[in-house]
C-alpha positions as CSV (number, residue, x, y, z in Angstrom):
1,X,10.8,13.1,2.1
2,X,9.4,12.0,-1.2
3,X,6.3,9.9,-1.6
4,X,6.9,6.8,-3.8
5,X,4.0,5.0,-5.5
6,X,4.8,1.9,-7.7
7,X,2.1,1.8,-10.4
8,X,0.9,-0.9,-12.8
9,X,-2.2,0.2,-14.7
10,X,-4.4,-2.8,-14.3
11,X,-7.6,-1.1,-13.3
12,X,-7.3,2.4,-14.8
13,X,-5.9,5.6,-13.2
14,X,-9.0,7.0,-11.3
15,X,-7.9,5.6,-7.9
16,X,-4.3,6.8,-8.4
17,X,-5.3,10.3,-9.4
18,X,-7.7,10.6,-6.5
19,X,-5.0,9.3,-4.1
20,X,-2.6,12.0,-5.5
21,X,-5.2,14.8,-5.3
22,X,-5.8,14.0,-1.6
23,X,-2.1,13.8,-0.8
24,X,-1.7,17.3,-2.3
25,X,-4.7,18.6,-0.4
26,X,-4.1,17.0,3.1
27,X,-0.4,16.4,3.7
28,X,1.5,19.0,1.7
29,X,3.9,19.8,4.6
30,X,5.1,16.3,4.8
31,X,6.7,15.6,1.4
32,X,8.7,17.1,-1.4
33,X,7.5,15.2,-4.6
34,X,5.3,12.3,-5.4
35,X,7.1,9.8,-7.5
36,X,4.9,7.5,-9.6
37,X,7.2,4.7,-10.8
38,X,6.1,2.2,-13.5
39,X,3.4,2.7,-16.1
40,X,3.1,6.1,-17.8
41,X,0.2,8.2,-16.5
42,X,-2.2,10.3,-18.6
43,X,-3.0,13.0,-16.0
44,X,-1.2,15.9,-14.6
45,X,-1.2,16.8,-10.9
46,X,0.9,19.1,-8.7
47,X,4.1,17.8,-7.3
48,X,4.0,14.6,-9.4
49,X,7.1,13.1,-11.0
50,X,6.2,10.2,-13.3
51,X,9.1,7.9,-14.2
52,X,8.0,5.3,-16.8
53,X,9.7,2.0,-16.2
54,X,9.2,-1.1,-18.4
55,X,8.6,-4.2,-16.3
56,X,8.6,-7.8,-17.2
57,X,4.8,-8.0,-16.6
58,X,5.2,-11.1,-14.4
59,X,2.5,-10.1,-12.0
60,X,1.3,-6.8,-10.5
61,X,3.0,-7.8,-7.2
62,X,6.4,-8.9,-8.5
63,X,6.5,-5.8,-10.7
64,X,5.6,-3.6,-7.7
65,X,8.7,-4.9,-5.9
66,X,10.8,-4.5,-9.0
67,X,9.7,-0.8,-9.3
68,X,10.4,-0.1,-5.7
69,X,13.9,-1.5,-6.0
70,X,14.3,0.5,-9.2
71,X,13.5,3.8,-7.4
72,X,15.9,3.0,-4.5
73,X,18.7,1.9,-6.8
74,X,18.4,5.1,-8.9
75,X,18.1,7.5,-5.9
76,X,20.1,8.2,-2.8
77,X,19.9,5.0,-0.8
78,X,20.3,6.9,2.4
79,X,17.4,9.2,1.8
80,X,14.2,8.1,3.6
81,X,10.8,8.2,1.7
82,X,7.2,7.3,2.3
83,X,6.0,4.2,0.4
84,X,2.4,4.5,-0.8
85,X,-0.1,2.3,-2.5
86,X,-2.4,3.8,-5.1
87,X,-5.6,2.8,-3.1
88,X,-4.9,4.9,0.0
89,X,-7.0,8.0,0.6
90,X,-6.3,10.8,3.1
91,X,-9.6,12.6,3.7
92,X,-8.5,15.1,6.4
93,X,-5.3,17.1,7.0
94,X,-2.7,15.0,8.8
95,X,0.6,15.6,10.4
96,X,3.8,13.5,10.9
97,X,2.3,12.1,14.1
98,X,-0.3,10.2,12.0
99,X,2.4,8.3,10.1
100,X,3.4,5.0,11.7
101,X,4.5,1.6,10.3
102,X,1.4,-0.3,11.5
103,X,1.2,-4.1,11.4
104,X,-1.9,-6.2,11.5
105,X,-1.0,-9.1,13.8
106,X,1.3,-12.1,13.1
107,X,1.5,-13.8,9.8
108,X,0.0,-17.0,11.3
109,X,-3.0,-14.9,12.1
110,X,-3.2,-13.3,8.7
111,X,-3.1,-16.7,6.9
112,X,-6.4,-17.7,8.5
113,X,-8.1,-14.9,6.5
114,X,-6.8,-16.0,3.1
115,X,-8.8,-19.2,2.5
116,X,-11.1,-19.2,-0.6
117,X,-13.9,-21.6,-1.7
118,X,-13.7,-23.1,-5.1
119,X,-17.1,-22.3,-6.7
120,X,-17.3,-25.6,-8.7
121,X,-16.1,-28.0,-6.1
122,X,-17.0,-26.1,-2.9
123,X,-13.5,-27.1,-1.6
124,X,-11.8,-24.7,0.9
125,X,-8.2,-24.0,0.1
126,X,-5.5,-21.4,0.7
127,X,-5.4,-18.5,-1.8
128,X,-2.2,-17.8,-3.7
129,X,-1.5,-15.0,-1.1
130,X,-2.1,-17.5,1.7
131,X,0.3,-20.0,0.1
132,X,3.0,-17.3,-0.1
133,X,2.5,-16.6,3.6
134,X,2.7,-20.3,4.4
135,X,5.9,-20.7,2.4
136,X,7.4,-17.5,4.0
137,X,6.7,-18.8,7.5
138,X,8.2,-22.1,6.7
139,X,11.3,-20.4,5.3
140,X,11.8,-17.5,7.8
141,X,9.4,-17.8,10.7
142,X,6.2,-16.2,12.0
143,X,6.9,-12.4,11.9
144,X,4.6,-9.4,12.2
145,X,2.5,-8.8,9.1
146,X,2.8,-5.4,7.4
147,X,0.1,-4.9,4.8
148,X,0.5,-2.9,1.5
149,X,-2.6,-0.8,2.0
150,X,-1.1,1.6,4.5
151,X,1.8,4.0,3.8
152,X,5.2,2.8,5.2
153,X,8.0,5.1,6.2
154,X,11.2,3.7,4.6
155,X,13.8,5.2,6.8
156,X,16.5,2.9,5.5
157,X,16.1,2.4,1.8
158,X,19.3,0.2,1.5
159,X,17.7,-2.2,4.1
160,X,14.5,-2.4,2.0
161,X,16.6,-3.3,-1.1
162,X,18.1,-6.1,1.0
163,X,14.7,-7.3,2.1
164,X,13.5,-7.3,-1.5
165,X,16.5,-9.4,-2.6
166,X,16.2,-11.9,0.2
167,X,12.5,-12.4,-0.3
168,X,12.6,-12.3,-4.2
169,X,10.9,-15.7,-4.5
170,X,7.7,-14.5,-2.9
171,X,5.2,-12.8,-5.1
172,X,3.9,-10.5,-2.4
173,X,5.0,-6.9,-1.5
174,X,3.5,-7.2,2.0
175,X,6.1,-9.9,2.8
176,X,8.9,-7.7,1.7
177,X,7.6,-5.0,4.0
178,X,7.4,-7.6,6.7
179,X,11.0,-8.7,6.2
180,X,12.2,-5.1,6.1
181,X,10.7,-4.4,9.5
182,X,12.1,-7.7,10.8
183,X,15.6,-6.6,9.8
184,X,15.1,-3.3,11.7
185,X,13.4,-5.1,14.6
186,X,10.8,-2.4,14.8
187,X,7.2,-3.0,15.6
188,X,4.5,-0.4,15.8
189,X,1.0,-0.2,17.2
190,X,-1.4,-2.7,15.6
191,X,-4.0,-1.2,13.3
192,X,-5.6,-1.9,10.0
193,X,-7.2,0.8,7.8
194,X,-8.9,-1.3,5.2
195,X,-12.4,0.1,5.3
196,X,-14.1,-3.3,5.8
197,X,-11.9,-3.9,8.8
198,X,-12.6,-0.7,10.6
199,X,-15.1,-0.7,13.5
200,X,-18.0,1.0,11.7
201,X,-21.2,-0.2,9.9
202,X,-20.3,1.5,6.6
203,X,-22.8,1.6,3.8
204,X,-22.2,2.7,0.3
205,X,-23.2,6.3,-0.3
206,X,-22.7,7.4,3.3
207,X,-20.5,10.5,3.8
208,X,-16.9,9.5,4.4
209,X,-16.6,12.2,7.0
210,X,-18.3,9.8,9.5
211,X,-15.1,7.9,9.7
212,X,-13.0,8.3,12.9
213,X,-9.8,7.9,10.9
214,X,-8.4,10.6,8.6
215,X,-7.3,7.9,6.1
216,X,-8.2,4.5,4.9
217,X,-7.9,2.1,2.0
218,X,-10.6,0.7,-0.4
219,X,-11.0,-2.1,-2.9
220,X,-11.6,-1.1,-6.5
221,X,-15.4,-1.7,-6.1
222,X,-15.6,0.3,-3.0
223,X,-13.7,3.2,-4.6
224,X,-16.3,3.5,-7.3
225,X,-19.1,3.5,-4.8
226,X,-17.5,6.3,-2.8
227,X,-16.1,8.3,-5.7
228,X,-18.7,11.1,-5.4
229,X,-17.8,11.5,-1.7
230,X,-14.1,11.9,-2.6
231,X,-15.0,14.7,-5.0
232,X,-16.9,16.5,-2.3
233,X,-13.9,16.2,0.1
234,X,-11.7,17.8,-2.6
235,X,-14.0,20.7,-2.9
236,X,-14.3,21.3,0.8
237,X,-12.0,23.7,2.7
């Protein structure tokens, strides 16, 4: 299978390059090529195929869905692939048994975590993401929530294209993953790998090897704090 990473360069290439380096180091036996679809990249890494695609620059999320659809449309729609985000890091060697399409509870549960506080008025309101989820639930129902920060095995690319089309009004790739899994009626073990959601008291600067999981996802700020540790992992055997 190929790995596919839709990429809009909104925060630089450091996260993406580290993601690719760790893929090459720790899961070589599981993929053929790493397709980076979207903005042109300025680095070279083993097994990478960069396909520059001009997007409408509507938003990072709408463009991400457009780029995913572009890849499927221009490749064999019956050929499975692994969908990655550019902020996912594999710190130990993994096998195929590590790859599942995890969900993180129901959408109605996820929406409770999306409220924000307006700094000027101190008013609590739903974020744009939360409003997308609310609209989705009203339109389709309360499905299992599949986040973008963990790889997803796209076993049926043509079904993913259908999910993208049906949910095109929603500016949220996670909801397209959610609808894809709904169409397949497949639900896997619940798990989240966002570092702040893992059951550890993580402090910046601590070695990442203390993690129980061989992979996880970080925010941009967290990535910068742990960048030195990633370099140490790359140099290890």
